N, C-alpha and C positions, 0 to 999 in steps of 0.2 A: 243319846238314846239310852234310857234305863230299861233294863229287863226286869220283869216282875218275877216273883217266886215261881209261878206256873211255867214261865219260859225256862227258868233254871232247871226245873224238874224235867221238862221235856228234853233239854240238852243232855242231862245226866242219863235219862232213860235211853236215848239214842246211843250214847256212848257205851252203856252197859250192853245194849242189844248188839252193837258191833263187836264187842269183845266176846260175848257168848257165842255168836254165830261164827266168828272167825277162828275161835279156839276149836270149835267143832270142825271147821274146814281144815285146820291144820292136822287134826287127827285123821280125817279122811284122806288128806294128801299123803300122810305118812304110811297109811295102809295100802296105798295104790302102788302097784309094781308094773314094770314093763312099759312105761311111757317114755317118750323121747325127753331128752334133757330140757328142751325148750318149754315143755309142759310144766316141769317143776320150777323152772326159772320164772316163767310168767305168773304162775299161781303164787309163788313165794313173794314176788313183787306186789301182787294184789293184796296179799295178807299183810305185808308190812305197811303199805299205804293205808289200808283200812284201819289197822291198829293205831297208826299215827293220827288218823282222823278222829278215832275214838278218844285218844289222849287229849287232843286239842278241844274237842267238844266237852269232854269231862272237865278240863281246866276252866273253860268258859262257864260251864254250868256251876262249878263250885264258886267261882268268883261272883257270878250273878246271884247265886243263893246268898252268899255272905253280904253282898251289897244290898239285897232286898231286906235282909234282917236289920242292917244298919238303918236303912231308909224307914222301915217300919218303926224302929225304936225312936227315931227322930220325930216322926209324925205323931207318935203317941205322947211325946213330951209337950208338943205344941197345943 
């Protein structure tokens, strides 16, 4: 299955959205005081997992974008 440029841009947009929202979540978590340790552990795990998902989606988006450029160049030669 080949992804088109629009799919690549959607993957990149979702990755950026995850990073922006979870960086804000980290700031809010750091400003929170007086919670049990489990609260911080659970939310830290959520942040790490979602940033890893953002990295994966961003990688896929970049690869799909590069592949769509190569495919477009090949199609224009024919």
